[in-house]
C-alpha positions in Angstrom: 145.5 115.0 113.4 142.7 117.1 114.6 144.0 119.9 117.0 139.6 120.6 117.9 140.0 118.3 121.6 136.8 119.7 122.6 137.8 121.2 126.1 138.4 118.7 129.3 135.4 116.7 129.4 135.6 115.8 133.1 137.3 119.0 134.8 137.4 118.8 138.5 136.9 121.6 140.4 136.5 123.1 144.0 135.2 126.5 144.5 135.2 127.5 141.2 139.3 126.8 141.2 140.1 123.7 138.3 142.6 121.6 139.7 141.9 118.5 136.8 140.9 119.0 133.4 140.4 115.0 133.1 140.6 113.9 129.5 139.4 115.4 126.6 136.3 115.4 125.4 137.7 113.9 122.2 139.2 111.2 123.8 135.9 110.6 125.6 133.6 110.5 122.4 136.4 108.0 120.6 136.2 105.8 123.7 132.4 105.6 123.7 133.2 105.2 120.2 135.4 102.2 120.3 132.8 100.4 122.8 130.3 100.8 120.2 132.3 99.0 117.5 133.2 95.8 119.6 130.1 96.0 121.3 128.7 95.3 118.0 131.2 93.3 116.8 130.8 90.5 119.8 127.2 90.9 119.4 127.5 90.0 116.0 130.2 87.6 115.4 131.6 89.8 112.9 135.3 90.3 113.1 136.7 93.4 115.0 139.7 95.0 113.0 143.1 95.3 114.2 143.8 97.9 117.1 145.2 100.3 115.6 142.6 100.8 112.9 139.6 100.4 115.6 141.4 103.7 117.3 141.6 105.1 113.9 138.2 104.8 112.8 137.2 105.6 116.7 138.8 109.4 116.3 137.6 110.0 113.1 133.7 108.9 114.8 134.8 111.4 117.5 136.1 113.8 115.3 132.7 114.3 113.5 131.1 114.1 116.9 132.8 117.3 117.6 132.4 118.8 114.2 128.7 118.6 114.4 128.5 120.0 117.9 130.3 122.9 116.7 127.5 123.6 114.3 
């Protein structure tokens, strides 16, 4: 598993005090990648792989996005 999470995606801060970090940026990127994979499958009529494969590919995409972001 990639240990680079990208930090918090949606931290909640009041008066500069962080109350909640929210999900990680890696999780957010994976979720948006998953939406894209599912939308593509739905609109093209192509078969979507089993859930575990979709999740794995979504996190691969998230890791690639974090790697590019770090450049």
